[in-house]
N, C-alpha and C positions, 0 to 999 in steps of 0.2 A: 288359908293356914290352919284355922281351929280344928277343922273336917280333920285334915290328912294327921294331928295330934292324937286327934279322936282314937283316927283307925289305927296310930303308930304308926306313920309311914312318914318317909323323907320329905319334906319341903320341894323338893325338885321334882314328885312322882304326880307335880299337882296337875301340869297339863293334860296328861294322858289318862288321868280320875275325872278330868272335866271332861274329858270327852267319849269315855269310856259309859259317862253318867248321861251323855245324850247331846249335850255341851257343845256339842258342833254342828247338829242339827238346827238348835234353836236360842243358841247363843246365851241360855238360859239353862241353870239345872234343879230345879225343886229338892225339896229331902226326901220325898219318897224316892227319883229315879235315883239319888245319890245313895241312899239305905238297898234299896232293890238291889244296885250294881252290885254293892259293896258285902252283900249276904252272900252273893252268887259267887264271888271271887272266894270268901270262906269258907261256903263249901266245896269248893273246888282243888284251892290252892294253897298249900300248907306251909311255904314257907315261904323268902323273901322274894328268892330267882323266880316261883310261880309266879306268881300273884304281876311280877314286874311281866316276867313276858307276857302274860294276861292282857295286864292294861294297851300292852306295845304291840302284840303279833298282831296279821292278818287274821278276821276270823276263824276258829276251828286249826292254825297253826301255833305246834307248840315249839318254834323256833323266830329268830331274829333274825330280820335281814334289813341293811344298810339305812332302806328310806323309812322304816319303822322308831328312827330316832330323830327323826325333821323335829317332827313335835316339839319332843322336851327340849332338843339341842334349841330350837329359834325361844323357847321361851328364855331357859338361863342366858342368852344372849340379850334378851330387853329388859331382866330383869332382878341379875344380878349384881350385886353394888359394885365390883370388879369389872364390869363391864359396860357402863354408863356412857365412856367414851365413845360405845360404839354407836348409841345414837346416831350420831352427824355423819356416819362412815355407813351406811346401811350396806353401801357395793361389798363390804368386809365379813360382811352377813356369813354369807352363802360358803364363802371361802373358810371362813372360821368351822364351819358347822360341819363342811366336806374333812378338813382336816382333823379336826376328834372324832369322827363317825371310821376316818382311815385308821388314826390310833385306837380306837377300841376293837377294832377289826383285826389291827395287826397282833395286839396284845391279847383277845378273849377268843379268836378263834383258832385255836389252835389244830384244827382238821382242814384249817383252809376251802373251807366247802362255801362259803360268804354266808352261811346261815350259822348263828349259834345257836347254842342248842343247852338245855337246861343246866346238865352236866355243865361245860364251861362259864358259863355263870356262873354258879354256883362254886367254880375251881379258882373263877378271878379275884381281882380286889374291886369289880367295875361300882358294886352296888356301893361299897364300902366307902370311894371315895366320891361316890355321887352324894352321899350321905352327909362326906364332908365344906360339898359344898354351901352347904347351908350355916357352917362354922365360920368357915372363912373367909372374911370377905376380901384378900388380897388373890384373887386365884391363880394369880403367878406362882403363889405358895405348894397348889396344887399340879404338881408336874407330870403326875398321870392323866393322860387323854383331853384335861381343860387348859394346861397353862397357856397363857396370849402369846407370854415372848416364846413359847416353842412355836406356836403357831407363824409367828411372826418373823422367824427364823427361817423358818420351810418355803413361806412364801415368798420370802425376800428370794435367796436361792434360788426358788423357781425361776421368777418376772427378771433376772438378772440374764435368764438362758433364754426363754420365753421371749426371743425379740419382738418378735410381732404382737404379743400381746393374744394369739388365739387361744389363750391355756391347752395348746400341745408343744410338747419337745422333742425333734427330730434329733436323730444319731447325732447329725451334727453340731446341733446347738449344746447337746450333753456333753459330747466330745472336751466341749470346756472347759466344764466342770474341775475347780480345782487341777489345772493344771494338767489336762486329760487326763483323770484318774480313770475317767470309765474311756475305754475305745470304741471306738465308733462298729470295730467288729464283737465285739462283747455288746454289745446295745442290742446289735440286731438278730442277738440268740436269745436274749431276756427279756424281746417285748414279748414274744407272743408264749414265754414259759412261765412268766411270773405275769401270769395277765391280769387284767380289771376284774375287777369286783364285785357284786350287786349287776344292777342292768344296765351301765354304762355301756355306752360304743365304744369297744377298743379299735383307734383307728391305724390303720397301717402303715406300720413305719414310725411314729412317733407314740407320745408317750405321753397322758394325761397327769390332771396334776393329782389327782387322788394319787395314778401308779409311784407318781414321783415321793409322796410320803413316805412310803414303806422301802422308796430306793435310797433314801436318804440315812430316815433312821439306820436302815441295814448297814448303808455304806459306815456310818458313824459310831454304832454298836455291833460288831461284831460278836459280842458274846451270849445274847440274848437268844432263845430255844431260834424263835421267827428268824431270826436273823440269820444260825445257823442253817436253816433250812431254804430259805430265799438266795444263799451264795451256791447251796448245794443243786438247788434246781440250776441254777446258771450254768454250772461247771458240768453239769451231766449232760452233756451234748445228745447222749443217743436215749437218754431216760429209762436207761435200764438199773438205776439204785444204787450203780458203783464206778466209784472213778477209778476209774482206767488207767495206766504209766500215760497212756498216748492222749487220753485228755489231759491231764497235768503240765504232758508238754507243751502241748499244744498251747494251752494260756501262758508257759514259763517263754514260750518264745517271744511274745511279745516285749515281755517285761526287759526279756537279752537286749531287744535292739534298742530300747529305750533307751540302757543302759549306757551301752556302745555308742546312745547317742551324746549323753553325758560324760565320757571317757572313762567311766567306770567298766572294770575287767567282770564282768561276770559270771556266777560258779556254775562251770557245768553241769550242765545239766542231770548229770548219773549223780553227781557229789549234792546237787540240792534235793535230786528223790531222795537218799539214804538220808538226809538232817529230816525230811517231810514225815517218813515212815518211822525214823527212828522217835519223831514228836505223833506223831495219831497212833503209834502202834498197833498198826489194822489187824484184826480177829484175823481174816482169809489174806494171806501174804499175797502183796502186789495189789491190792484193791480195795481200796478208802471205802466204807460207807458211811451213810449219816449217821448209824448207831456211833460209830466208831469216832467221828467228830463229834460229838455231844460229850463222850463218854472222857474223849482226852484231856477237856478243857482248857487248851490253846486253838480253837477254832478260829478264834482271831488271828491270831501267828499264820496258820495256815493260808487264811484267806489272804489277808493281805500281800503273802507271798507271790500270789498271782494275781493280784487285783489293785492294790494298790503300792507302788512301786515309794510312792514317800517314808511309809508306814512302812515298811518291807527292808527299807534300809537304816533309817532310825532303830528299827529294834537288832537288827544286824552287829547294831554299836552300842548297844545297851550290856549292863555290868549283869553278869552271869548269873549272881543273886538277885537282883532284882528282877529277872525273869521267872529265877525260882520263886518269890513272891507272887508271882504274879500268878501263878501256877495253883498254888497254897488258896488265894484268894480270886478265884474265877467271877463271882458278882460282887466286884466293887459299889463305895458307897461313895458321894455320887455315883450312876449308872455312867458307861462314856457317854451315853447319850445326852444323862443330863448334866454331865458336865461340856458336852460341845455345844450346848443351844447357849448353856451361860458365855459364854467366850463367844461365842460370835452375836450375843446380842449385844453385849457391852461392846464391841466391835461397828457394828450398826450403828448404838447408839450414840457413840463416839465419832462417826464419818458423819450422821446428820447433824450432831451439835458442830462439827468442823463447816459445814458447809453452810449453814446458818449465819454461822461468824465470817465467813468471806460475801456473804449476799446483805449481810450489813454492811464491812467493810466498802 
């Protein structure tokens, strides 16, 4: 800790710095090896992002991959005061670490390459958030990346669907999520399109826990740049970078079938299409691009129309003035994801408390 303070580095750089000084090989670090390592960094790296990348990345790499974060995050799990209760639950360590890594790449890796570049790291808030861990003992106050409550919500949702607990869910499993919000048909398309990252092998027709993290965050917060890109990839069936009217109709047909089952008369597709084009105002007539959706500030309404019937119907019944306010405030605080995670965590705690009372009774 003292060495880190002298170097001006945040506390949770300690594990990578220990390794970079030869600690992984010997189990201890001499003053000479530490000073030598730090001098080399100062000569070659001129800001926090480049120093952090140098410490974590593989030799001669100027980018970070998923596995590069494991050592640092294992140290967070083992030493952060807000995670001391995990010492008695080692089975959760890898799940928590996987969740944090996916959240890091979801937010920081804007290129979807599976490799975080120096530019991406500099543009993100990750290093600032990592530094906050030293100051904040309650890790749940750090909602970006590290919140244990957020992890718990994601993992419980996955566990509920993963009935055989092999850490993969099938399209049939996914169709049970939130009263079949995700239909097997849609799942079929986005399994290959929104693919695994890192070195994880994607099992055909099944979704891993890592990919489920992306799915759940994207479903519950359709305003973020990553979420807008995620759902665009799902809808762009032919991969031409444009959502055609045929693709929109294809996805709307299933919504119509569900509405009819519920006794609701669906809006004819032509009328719905006029509404959506008026909402998005695409630059090219009859063709919706990713740029159009990012610019219009109402991508969440657009995507819910085709993917989430419950949210679509809620929006249809909203006050027009509330909708206008929504347009003007496209980055709410807290975010849709933060709000969802907080509400779901309260529900989970209440359910567990109720179950305990039943068992005691």
